[in-house]
N, C-alpha and C positions, 0 to 999 in steps of 0.2 A: 809796414817793413817789407822787403821784398825777400823772398826764401829763393835760394838756389846754391845748389852742390854744398859747400861748407862756407857760404859767406850770408850775412843777413844785413839788408842796410836798415837801421834803426829811425823810426817813426820820426818826422819832424825835422830831422838833421841830415839826411842825405849821405850819411857819413858809413861806406862800408866798413863792416869790423870781422875781420877772418878767425875763425875759431881753427881750433888745433886739427892735427891728421887724425885724428880718433874721433872728432866731433861732429861725425855725419848724418844726412838726413836724408834717407831715400823715401819715407812715406808721410802722409800727412791723414789723419784720423778725425773726421767731424762728427759734430753733432748737427742733430736737424732743427728741431722747434726751437725759435729764438736765436737760432745762429746761422743758419742759412736764410731765413724769412722772420718777419716780426709777427711773432702769433697775436701780439694784440693788436696790431694795426689791420692784419687779416680779419680777426673780429669785428672791428669795427667798421671797414669796408663791407664787409660781407654781411652784416644785420642791416646796414644803410641800403643795403640792395632789394635783401629778401624780405623786407618788412618794409619798402619804400611806400606801398600804398596806405598803410596803415598810419607810417608816420604822418606822412602826407596830412590827413587830417586832423594833426594835432599842433600846437602853437611852436614856433621854430624854438625857443627855449626847452620846452617839454621833450619835444624831439632829441637835442643834446643830453638832457639829463638822463633818458632813457638809454640811448646808446652808450653813454659813458657808465652807466651803471652797469650795464653787461657786459663791460669790457672787463670793469673793477670786479667783478663777482665771476669773470671767465666762462659765460654762460656757454653751455653746448647742448646738446639733444634734450638730454635727459630733465635739466633743467629748463627747457623754454614753457611747456605748457603752465607751471607755477608762475615762473616770471613776467609771462604776459598777461595771466590772471589779475596778479597783483598790480599790475599796472595798467590795467582798466579794458583789458581783451575779455569781459564776461560771455561771448557768445560762444560756446562749443566750435562751431562750426568755423567760423573765423579765425578762433584760436589753433583747431588743426589744419586749418589751413596753412598759416604764418609757420608753424612747426614743421611741415611736409614742405614749403618752399625752402626753407633753412636747411633741411637734411638734403633736398634736392641738388642744391646747389653750393655747400660748404666746402668740397673739395674742388669742384670747379673754377671756383673764387681764387682757389689758390695760386698766388705766385712767388716768384724767389723776389728777395730786395733787389732795388735798381743797383747794376756794379757786379752783382753777385756771378753771373752767367760769366763774364769776360775775366773774374779772378778765379774762377775753378778752371775756364780754357787755358789761362797762362799757366797756371798751378799744376794741371794734368801733364803739359809740357817736360816737367823736370821730374815729378814724383808720382809713385803709386799713391792712390786716393782710395781711401776706406769712409764707410760712414758706421756708426754707432748709434742707433735712436730707443730710449727707453719708450716704452707704450704698447697699447694691444694692437696685433696686424693688421685688423680691418682699420684702423685710422691711419697706421704709419705708412702701410703699403699704400693705402688711396694716394698720401701725400706724394711719395716717392712714384708713384707712377703719373699724378698730373706735374708734378715738378720736371718729370722726365730724366732722373738723378743718374740713371744708366749712361747718362752720356758722358759722365766723369768718374763715377764709383765703382769700380770694378769689385768692389766687396761690401757689401750694404748688410749690415747687422739690427733686426728686430728682437728687443729684448724678451717679448712673448714668446717669439718661436725660439729664442735661443735657450729659454729656462732660466735665466738670471738677468738682471739689470744693473747698470750702473751705478755706483760704483763698484759692484763685486769684479775682483779681478779676473776671474773666470771669463767675461766676455771681452775684455781689452788684448788676454792671453790666445783667446781664439781669432781676433781682428788679425793682431800681429804674426798668428801662421798662417792665416788665409792669404796675407800680404806678404809673407814669406822675407819678414824683417825681424829684427830685434828691436825690443824696447828703446835702446840707445839709437836706433837709427831712426826713430818713429817719433812724431809731435802728435800731441790730440790739442784739438781747437775746439772750445764749447763756451757757455755762456753759464753753466751751473758750476758754481764752485765745489759743491759736494758730488756732484756725480760726474762731472768733467775732469775737475781740476785733480779730488782728491782719489778718484780711479785711477788715473793716469801717474799719480804721484805714488801709486801704492805697488805698481808695477815695474816704476824706474822710468816711465816717459818722463820726459818735458812735455810743458804744456802752454798752452796761449787763451788766455780769459779773455773773452769778450766781456767786456764790461758796459752793462747798461746803468744808466743813470739813477734808478730805483735799487739798485742790488748793493750788499756790502759784502765785504769777505770775510769768512770766518777766522778769528783770532787766532785757532789751533791749527789751521792749514797752513804749512809753508808757500811763500810767493810763487807766483807763477813765473814760469820762464818769462815768458814777455805778456803783456797786455793791451789790448787794444780796443776802439770804441764800437768798430764793425769788424764783421769778416772781411770786407773788400777792402780794410786797410792793409791787409798781409800782402798786397800790390799797391806798389805807389805808381 
């Protein structure tokens, strides 16, 4: 869909639909993880690089199985020593080396999904952009810096720093205040129905759901204003 002023081009139709005089849109709020980049894809690519020398000693099907298990289990730093031990890395020195390599390169390997930079460039020409992300400061700020998100987002709120996390209404109200817009004039865009959509609805915001194939939408949650398969679909 194309967002601009008080018009929207609906996906796959090219049909412009005009909203009423009061149905304005001045700001867009974004989630980070699994919205601006695919966390599972990042984890897969990163571990393939970080563990390359060890993996190359194993049969191809075993390499694939290990990586896919790590992705499905959402392996992160604290999980790695035990995970590697379970998959045959019994030598303490090698185990520690693989973990250290991952820690040293995890954030440096991070990149926006294809097309997201162009999407944000286009949206920034028309809207004030903000970011609300759940998580600890040490991880989320590292992501923000690596992805150079300050190029687009004038307001970036990390839940640990703020003291509340989505879907708590206070974090949404704070973002709106920082952007100097009302809930009626802003749209939340994210992949998590409970954190992003439910939180936006609670403060009177419209919401766009980034629907990934593995996700289901809660039965008790009102439908999102719009649904797209990827954030880059916001601009056709």
